[in-house]
C-alpha positions, 0 to 999 in steps of 0.5 A: 521886101521880107527877102531884102530885108532878111538878105540885108540882116544877114549881110550886115551881121556877116560883115560884123563878125568879120570885123571883129575877127579881123580886129582880134587878129590885129589885137593878138599881133600887134605891139603892146599899147605901151611900145606905142607909148614909148615911141611916143605915138598917140591916139585921137578919140572923138565922141559923137551924140546923136542929142536928137528927140528920139535918143530920148526913148533910149536913154531916158535916164541922160546915162550916155553923158555919164558913158562919155564922162568916163571915158575921158576920166579913165583915159590915159596921158596919151589918148587925146579926146573931142566931142560933139553932139548934133541935132538939126545942127552941131550943137556941141564941138570941143576940139581934141585935147581938151580938158575934163572939165570943159567937156563935164560942162558941156555934157551937162548940158545935153537935151534930147531935141529936135531931128538927127542931122547925122551928115553934118555931125559926122563930117564935124568930127572929122575934122577935129583929128590933127595930123600925124596921130597913131591912132584916130577913132570916132564912136558915134552914139545913136539910136541908128536913124539920120532924119531931118524935118524933110525928106529932101533935108534927110537925103542932104544929111544923108550925102553928107554922111557918105561923103564924111565917111569916105573922107573918114576912110582916106584918113584912116579913121575908124568910126564905131557905132554904139546903137541904143535899141534896135538897129534900124532896118529901113530909111536913112541910118548911121550903120555903113560908117563902120562897115566902110572904115573897119569899125564896130557896131555895137548894140545895146538894148538902152542906157542902162547897159552902158556901165558895163559897155565902159569896161568892153570899149576902154579894155577890149577896143581901146586896150587900156593897160589895167589891172582887176584889183577887186571888187565891191558888192552888197550895201557897205563894202571895203576894199584894200588896194597895194601899188606896186611901188610910189615911183609912178607919177600918177596912179589912177583907180577905176571903180565901174558898175552901180554905186551911190559914190556920195558916200565913199571914203579914201584913205591914202596918201599922195602930193595931189588926190583927184576924185571925179564921180559919176553915176555908174564910174568914179575915178580916183587919181593919185599923183605921184603918191607917197604909201603903196596902200590904198583904202576905199570904203563905200555904202550904198542904199542899194546893191552894188556891183563895181570892179575895181581897177588899176592903171598907173603911168611913168615917165622913164629915162634909160642910163647905160655904161660899160665895162671891158673884160679884155681875157674874153673880149666881152663887154658887160653893159649895165642898163638903169631905168630911172623916172622923172625924180631919179628913182630906179624903177628896177628896184620898183615895179620892175624889179622882177623883170617885165622889160624886155631888153634889144641889142641891134634888134635881137632879144637879148637874155639879162639878169638884173643885180644892184637895180642894174640890168646887165648884159653882155655882148663881144667886140674886139673893137670900139663899137656902137651898142643900140639898145632899145626896151619895151614893158610888158607890164599890163597895169601901167604906160611909160612914157620916154625915149625906149632907145639909146646908142651905148658906144663900148670903147675897147681900152688900149693896153700898154705892155710893160717892156719885158726884163733884160736877161743880159747873161742869156743875151750875152751868150747869144751874142757871143755864139753868134760872133764866133759863127761870123769869125768862123763864116768869114775864115772860111769865106776867104779860104774858099775864095782863095782856092776858087781864085787859085782854081778857075780864075787866070791873072792875064796881067802875069802871063806872056802874050800868046802866039798868034800863030794858028794850030790847028789842034789847040782845041781837044775835046768836045763840048755838048749843047743844051737849050734849057729854056727859051722864050718860045718854049721849043724843045731842042734836041742837045747838039755836040761839036768835035772841037778837036776835029772841027775847029781850027780857030783860035777863039770862038765865041758861043754865036759861032756854036749856036749857028755851027749846031743849027740852033736858031737863036738870035740872042743879044751879046752872044758874039761877046762870049769868047772861048779859046783853048787853055793850058791842060787841054781845058778851055778859057771862058770870058764873058764880055757881054750883058748875059749871066755866066754861072759854073756850078754856083759861081757867077763869072765876072764879066771881062775876066777869064776862067777855066773850064776842065773836062765834065764841066760845064757853064750856065748861060742866061740871057734875061732879055730873050728868056733864054738858058743854054748850058755848055758842057765840056767832054773829053773825046773817045777814042772812036771820036778822035 
């Protein structure tokens, strides 16, 4: 039995250490609380009080209700709280989000009596949460024991407690246990709730230690953004607190520790001042303060041990604008952060920084000038700049829309038409005109020469004698297949017209057949060749092929002279074939 108890203690302590380590890692890696508030995410906490008779021995001075009041009075806007108290049955059930006055009245009525039906109490607490809350947490304050009048009822309460734990785990509700007195080692206990939901088990000797635990729970577990601003000690104390600015919706000064706040005096200016007092806490709320200095004086019959903390709440909105520098294609974007009155927070608490700016999800460097955040973005066309801010202040919470889109419009610059230099363009025009005239004259002269040399005006020649003369053809022709569709290389072929041709007219088709070139070319038979004057050949193209003599395109149906050592090129587009015919003189040994 003793061995089992020792092992149970070791396992429980190991789990608590593991949970603490995990919670610490999550805390270090998570975003700040302000970023959650900026996106409108809320947290809900339900405090469950075991008000059974056995709790009276642990909290004889009824400091648990005072502790719960301190939590409710200190929580910022994005935390909503509810309350459950149980004995044999549920005695108090206050919905999440109720105001402080309702909770204060119920806490005043708490008495420690009867038994502790933790099962029905926890099940009631689980049912108070709303859907969609970013964080859900239960703080169960108990001496650790589940106890009912009979064994059967105790067993039934324990089973219901386990069902509530399972339901809480499904709903992502974290359950913390605040144990007063020594942890119960036997029987039915509540500690499994923390182990099963990722919560913590806190052990306090008695209610007297609750004052300091309030600081730990508020600032470490709930991670409130606060700044420690001073200490009140001894029997008389005075504290002067300087607010960062007067642009906040609410400033809250929290005094935690042993105190006698009936003798508290306050010097400050605000639209409205609320003060909530307890045995071990005081919360001073300044609604829209008008002066940035707050003075607190307090005297006590005994020694005070008070720590003062400052927290604030800001409502904000973002305004943006931009200008565009055409020379370097850069948009200069500016941003202001305004409170609910339109006052610029960059002229107050944020004037020295405390803001992180993101452009399209990437953190940006910026400067503050004229109470504006200024940053640059390169763009060569209209674009949407997605801006987002987060706040690094440790004492304040910010509520508003943290993202905004700035449409950067690149202006269209209308360039003025350049001034015309009439003298320059007149000179250019005259120069071009002279060139055109010279070109026309040269083309005319060239055409006259070409026609005189190459073209035959058949209308002025007498009809040729149709009788056959065997030796009218002179010289020889060489045929080159430059290109053909099949990409076959054919060797050059030659025909001795003087020796082999006894015709009056030959065709390109005859030449190809005579040379044994297996090329079937459309309209090759329409290329006519006959002997001419001065030992020339007369070429006449009546077909669809293109005929070139040098760079000159031969007109279809017209006759042209081909002299020795000249060539004519025939291009057949449909057959993808190019042929050159060279006309050459015969050597003496070839005649």
